[in-house]
C-alpha positions in Angstrom: 39.6 98.1 111.3 41.3 101.2 111.5 44.1 99.7 113.4 45.1 97.2 110.8 44.4 99.7 107.8 47.5 101.3 109.6 49.2 98.5 109.8 48.8 97.9 106.5 49.5 101.0 105.0 53.0 101.2 107.3 54.1 97.9 106.0 53.3 99.0 102.4 55.8 102.3 103.0 58.3 99.7 104.6 58.2 97.4 101.7 58.3 100.6 99.2 61.6 101.9 101.1 62.9 98.3 101.2 62.5 97.9 97.2 63.2 101.2 96.5 66.7 100.5 98.6 67.4 97.5 96.9 67.3 99.6 93.1 69.3 102.4 94.6 72.2 100.1 95.5 71.9 97.6 92.1 71.9 101.1 89.8 74.9 102.4 92.1 76.6 99.1 91.6 75.7 98.8 87.6 77.0 102.6 87.6 80.0 102.1 88.9 83.0 103.0 86.8 86.5 104.5 87.1 88.3 106.2 84.3 92.3 106.4 84.0 94.6 109.3 83.0 95.8 109.2 79.5 98.2 106.9 78.0 101.5 107.9 77.6 104.8 105.8 76.1 106.8 105.7 73.2 103.7 105.1 70.2 100.8 105.0 72.7 100.0 108.8 73.7 96.5 109.7 74.5 93.1 107.7 75.0 91.9 106.4 78.2 90.5 103.4 79.9 87.4 102.7 81.7 87.0 99.8 84.4 83.7 99.1 85.3 82.1 95.8 87.4 79.1 94.1 85.4 77.6 90.9 86.7 80.6 90.6 89.6 83.1 91.0 86.4 85.4 93.1 85.7 85.5 94.9 82.3 88.4 97.3 80.7 87.2 99.9 77.6 88.9 102.2 75.4 87.7 105.4 74.8 86.7 106.3 71.3 89.9 108.5 71.0 92.3 105.4 71.4 94.1 105.2 68.5 96.0 101.7 67.0 99.8 101.9 67.9 100.5 100.2 64.4 102.9 97.6 65.9 103.1 93.9 64.9 101.7 92.9 67.5 100.1 94.7 70.4 98.2 93.3 73.5 96.4 94.0 76.9 98.7 93.7 79.7 97.2 94.6 83.1 99.5 95.5 86.1 98.3 94.6 90.1 98.7 96.3 93.3 101.1 93.7 94.3 103.6 94.2 91.0 102.2 91.4 89.1 101.9 91.6 85.4 98.9 89.9 83.3 99.4 89.5 79.6 95.8 89.2 78.4 93.9 89.5 75.0 95.4 91.0 71.5 94.7 94.4 71.2 93.8 93.8 67.4 91.7 91.1 66.2 90.3 89.3 63.1 90.2 91.8 60.2 91.9 94.8 61.3 89.7 95.5 64.4 90.8 96.8 67.7 89.6 95.3 70.9 88.0 97.8 72.6 87.0 95.9 75.3 88.0 93.1 77.4 86.5 91.2 80.3 89.3 90.6 83.0 89.8 86.6 84.3 88.7 86.5 87.7 91.7 85.5 89.1 92.8 89.3 88.8 91.5 90.9 91.8 92.3 94.2 91.1 94.0 96.6 88.5 96.8 99.5 89.2 98.0 100.0 85.8 96.8 99.3 82.4 99.7 99.2 79.3 99.6 98.4 75.7 102.5 95.5 75.5 104.1 94.8 72.2 104.6 90.9 72.6 106.7 91.1 69.1 109.0 93.5 70.6 108.5 92.7 74.1 108.1 96.3 75.1 105.3 98.6 76.8 104.1 100.6 74.0 102.4 103.0 76.7 100.4 102.7 79.9 98.0 104.9 82.0 97.0 104.4 85.4 93.8 105.0 87.4 93.6 107.7 90.4 93.7 104.7 93.0 93.7 100.7 92.5 90.6 99.6 91.4 88.8 96.4 92.1 
């Protein structure tokens, strides 16, 4: 009888450790984020962007101190580690609100730089990079 209760105790400890391991791993993945250096450029100087992974999707979010570049048609633009450039969503949305967060399309595997691109003038208004390429 004593052996059975000892065995149950050991199994409970192992099961508890496994559950704790899953919880730690899950929260570590959810908390994974990278913040860029400040933006620099002709119209965008200051503010950063944070890259997070949420549910298998890559999300970019501008910091609270990021300022509207006050240009005709600013967009999010991403450059990957191979130099491919992806023109993404408008920075300004309906009601002159700042589109501070975007989910990257699944075909973008990594991010080397984030740029604010003026589609009207076809020029980079500012860009930033992370300490290392983020995936």
